[in-house]
RODO-2510 file (C-alpha; in nm, 4 decimals, decimal comma):
residues 210
     n   res          X          Y          Z
     1     m    10,9048    -2,2200    -0,7269
     2     l    10,6806    -1,9194    -0,6631
     3     g    10,4037    -2,1332    -0,5187
     4     a    10,6670    -2,3018    -0,2901
     5     v    10,8205    -1,9649    -0,1711
     6     r    10,4569    -1,8594    -0,0867
     7     r    10,3691    -2,1736     0,1002
     8     s    10,7076    -2,1219     0,2857
     9     a    10,6414    -1,7552     0,3795
    10     a    10,3049    -1,8573     0,5290
    11     a    10,4628    -2,1283     0,7320
    12     c    10,7283    -1,8775     0,8435
    13     a    10,4357    -1,6344     0,9446
    14     v    10,2755    -1,9309     1,1465
    15     l    10,5931    -2,0064     1,3222
    16     g    10,6563    -1,6469     1,4332
    17     f    10,3270    -1,6557     1,5940
    18     v    10,3929    -2,0030     1,7674
    19     l    10,7205    -1,8807     1,8729
    20     l    10,5624    -1,6209     2,0828
    21     i    10,3984    -1,8752     2,3149
    22     p    10,7020    -2,0228     2,4700
    23     i    10,8461    -1,6583     2,5172
    24     g    10,5426    -1,5582     2,7007
    25     a    10,5410    -1,8902     2,9239
    26     a    10,9174    -1,8743     3,0043
    27     s    10,8723    -1,5084     3,0840
    28     a    10,6488    -1,6094     3,3665
    29     r    10,9143    -1,8485     3,5058
    30     e    11,2087    -1,6627     3,4640
    31     g    11,3686    -1,3182     3,4094
    32     v    11,3274    -1,1671     3,0578
    33     v    11,6711    -1,0764     2,9225
    34     v    11,5822    -0,8958     2,5979
    35     r    11,7068    -0,5737     2,7477
    36     d    12,0442    -0,7088     2,8708
    37     a    12,3762    -0,6004     2,7010
    38     r    12,5117    -0,9473     2,6107
    39     t    12,3652    -1,3129     2,5087
    40     p    12,3166    -1,5439     2,8025
    41     i    12,5508    -1,7863     2,6228
    42     d    12,9254    -1,6391     2,5521
    43     y    12,9889    -1,8232     2,2162
    44     a    13,1654    -1,7587     1,9109
    45     l    13,0692    -2,0470     1,6901
    46     e    12,7278    -2,2317     1,6784
    47     l    12,7761    -2,5736     1,5366
    48     e    12,4263    -2,7322     1,4393
    49     p    12,3639    -3,0963     1,2897
    50     h    12,0162    -3,1343     1,1808
    51     l    11,7322    -3,3215     1,0137
    52     l    11,5723    -3,1744     0,7043
    53     a    11,2450    -3,1557     0,5098
    54     g    11,1085    -2,9699     0,2187
    55     s    10,8854    -2,9434    -0,0544
    56     g    10,8727    -2,7785    -0,3913
    57     p    11,2612    -2,7345    -0,4221
    58     p    11,4187    -2,5075    -0,6628
    59     g    11,5386    -2,5721    -1,0042
    60     r    11,4233    -2,9086    -1,1949
    61     g    11,3288    -3,1028    -0,8767
    62     v    10,9565    -3,1713    -0,7693
    63     g    10,7826    -3,3350    -0,4832
    64     s    10,8715    -3,3536    -0,1393
    65     g    11,1588    -3,4919     0,0578
    66     g    11,4112    -3,5093     0,3490
    67     g    11,7883    -3,5350     0,4417
    68     i    12,0648    -3,4390     0,6920
    69     g    12,2765    -3,1524     0,7163
    70     v    12,4913    -2,9159     0,9275
    71     r    12,5128    -2,5405     0,9844
    72     a    12,8045    -2,3513     1,1333
    73     s    12,7322    -1,9997     1,2468
    74     f    13,0069    -1,7656     1,3292
    75     v    12,9293    -1,4585     1,5518
    76     i    13,0724    -1,1470     1,4309
    77     a    12,8788    -0,8874     1,6316
    78     p    12,7748    -1,0132     1,9753
    79     e    12,6082    -0,6876     2,0615
    80     g    12,3977    -0,6967     1,7421
    81     f    12,2343    -0,3902     1,5753
    82     i    12,0107    -0,2393     1,8425
    83     r    12,1457    -0,0688     2,1200
    84     g    12,0068    -0,1656     2,4581
    85     v    11,8570    -0,5032     2,3088
    86     n    11,9884    -0,8462     2,3677
    87     d    12,0578    -0,9274     1,9910
    88     s    12,3629    -1,0690     1,8132
    89     i    12,4613    -1,1086     1,4547
    90     a    12,6350    -1,4217     1,3019
    91     l    12,7271    -1,5542     0,9631
    92     g    12,5894    -1,8827     0,8884
    93     v    12,7111    -2,1414     0,6193
    94     g    12,5660    -2,4973     0,5745
    95     f    12,6006    -2,8203     0,3999
    96     d    12,2727    -3,0024     0,3499
    97     y    12,1694    -3,3247     0,1495
    98     t    11,8091    -3,3906     0,0406
    99     r    11,6284    -3,6078    -0,1756
   100     y    11,3006    -3,5221    -0,3262
   101     s    11,0298    -3,7354    -0,4861
   102     p    10,7019    -3,6576    -0,6503
   103     a    10,5620    -3,9674    -0,4888
   104     y    10,5523    -3,7652    -0,1775
   105     g    10,4499    -3,4310    -0,3160
   106     f    10,1080    -3,2257    -0,3258
   107     y    10,0207    -3,3518    -0,6614
   108     g    10,0839    -3,7471    -0,6400
   109     y    10,3404    -3,9161    -0,8570
   110     r    10,4051    -3,8338    -1,2286
   111     d    10,6859    -3,7410    -1,4351
   112     q    10,7147    -3,3861    -1,5688
   113     c    10,8508    -3,2340    -1,8976
   114     l    11,1419    -3,0163    -1,8352
   115     h    11,2089    -2,8432    -2,1467
   116     f    11,0054    -2,7791    -2,4728
   117     e    11,1174    -2,7351    -2,8164
   118     p    10,8910    -2,5623    -3,0821
   119     g    10,7314    -2,8231    -3,3116
   120     p    10,5590    -2,7989    -3,6300
   121     a    10,2022    -2,6088    -3,6711
   122     g    10,2847    -2,4187    -3,3550
   123     t    10,3094    -2,7545    -3,1283
   124     q    10,5611    -2,7993    -2,8431
   125     v    10,7701    -3,0823    -2,8225
   126     c    10,9198    -3,2167    -2,5094
   127     t    11,2795    -3,2779    -2,5344
   128     d    11,3764    -3,3021    -2,1547
   129     v    11,1629    -3,5264    -1,8863
   130     t    11,2160    -3,6115    -1,5381
   131     s    11,3557    -3,9783    -1,4997
   132     n    11,3189    -4,2402    -1,2173
   133     g    10,9776    -4,1085    -1,1159
   134     g    11,1200    -3,7461    -1,1030
   135     s    11,3504    -3,8459    -0,7840
   136     y    11,6311    -3,6004    -0,7456
   137     s    11,9267    -3,5600    -0,5003
   138     y    12,0126    -3,1938    -0,4028
   139     v    12,3180    -3,0470    -0,2239
   140     f    12,2451    -2,7117    -0,0685
   141     v    12,5017    -2,4785     0,0600
   142     p    12,3275    -2,1952     0,2299
   143     a    12,4851    -1,8634     0,3222
   144     v    12,3047    -1,6409     0,5418
   145     m    12,3290    -1,3703     0,7875
   146     q    12,1641    -1,4748     1,1306
   147     w    12,0065    -1,2020     1,3412
   148     n    11,9529    -1,3352     1,6958
   149     f    11,7191    -1,2243     1,9709
   150     w    11,7578    -1,3575     2,3170
   151     f    11,4332    -1,3243     2,5210
   152     t    11,5071    -1,5111     2,8371
   153     e    11,7940    -1,7332     2,9570
   154     r    11,6538    -2,0408     2,7644
   155     f    11,4925    -1,8994     2,4625
   156     s    11,6125    -1,7278     2,1492
   157     a    11,4679    -1,6583     1,8130
   158     f    11,6422    -1,5608     1,4878
   159     g    11,5782    -1,4722     1,1427
   160     e    11,8159    -1,5632     0,8267
   161     p    11,7954    -1,4014     0,5166
   162     g    12,0553    -1,5217     0,2481
   163     i    12,1219    -1,7380    -0,0654
   164     s    12,1414    -2,0966    -0,1036
   165     l    12,3723    -2,2498    -0,3888
   166     y    12,2533    -2,5862    -0,4883
   167     h    12,3672    -2,8766    -0,6890
   168     i    12,1104    -3,1135    -0,8589
   169     g    12,1796    -3,4560    -1,0172
   170     n    12,3905    -3,3920    -1,3411
   171     y    12,2515    -3,0508    -1,4123
   172     g    12,5438    -2,8549    -1,2287
   173     f    12,5134    -2,5593    -0,9532
   174     s    12,2430    -2,3066    -0,9418
   175     a    12,1189    -2,0395    -0,6747
   176     s    11,8055    -1,9753    -0,4893
   177     p    11,7052    -1,7157    -0,2243
   178     a    11,7152    -1,8303     0,1110
   179     l    11,4907    -1,7283     0,4025
   180     f    11,4421    -1,8853     0,7464
   181     i    11,3125    -1,8124     1,0859
   182     g    11,3586    -2,0219     1,3959
   183     g    11,4192    -2,0584     1,7566
   184     r    11,6180    -2,2305     2,0289
   185     f    11,5468    -2,3830     2,3655
   186     r    11,8373    -2,4198     2,5869
   187     l    11,8876    -2,7893     2,7019
   188     a    12,2070    -2,7434     2,8838
   189     d    12,4916    -2,4960     2,9424
   190     r    12,6128    -2,4852     2,5865
   191     i    12,3438    -2,6948     2,4146
   192     t    12,0213    -2,5936     2,2625
   193     l    11,7440    -2,7643     2,0575
   194     t    11,7008    -2,5606     1,7399
   195     a    11,4217    -2,5437     1,4966
   196     r    11,3804    -2,3356     1,1666
   197     v    11,1487    -2,3114     0,8752
   198     g    11,1513    -2,1380     0,5631
   199     y    11,2580    -2,1787     0,1989
   200     p    11,4145    -2,4086     0,0397
   201     t    11,4126    -2,6426     0,3622
   202     l    11,2997    -2,6603     0,7068
   203     g    11,4960    -2,8404     0,9881
   204     i    11,5380    -2,9348     1,3356
   205     g    11,8538    -2,9999     1,5327
   206     v    12,0896    -2,9580     1,8072
   207     s    12,3159    -2,6599     1,8556
   208     f    12,6536    -2,6786     2,0454
   209     m    12,7759    -2,3283     2,1409
   210     m    13,1483    -2,2960     2,1322
***
């Protein structure tokens, strides 16, 4: 899992740099609102259906995969943490379904041993192995704090630290750290195109601001 976290952290850094490009382009065409008191969209709830992709999932799963999900973010502090900056705070909770397979992973298709027991003469005996080619179905329930920054009337960025509960196959529930960064581009009055990268998944969807 550590390798996957490192890859996700690198992807977050790249996205953070990429997000600066539309900020500069949008600023040239419209007024910057990051110093305004409140967000350009007055909303209490953001509802976001999305498509998902991921690699190196937490727990027993291996490989890469994709799925669908939904996120609801409830605004709890419209004026955010920083006085004089157009930020806001929300609490987000989601429900995501993804399926992973090593056939689409970085290291090709193969089953893996999940648990070893001590054997004779210092050997290790595999007692639990992946099945069906190592394909696994995950249900993620992320819970995050969403810190939003509105840069222009149409563009905002956010960071989301938190935790993700997950259920995998017949192995029950466990938990993993969750960390995302993303951005929104306003398509209509209360509709945005929203993208995020991080761990354990990345996604793209449409947000409805209510």
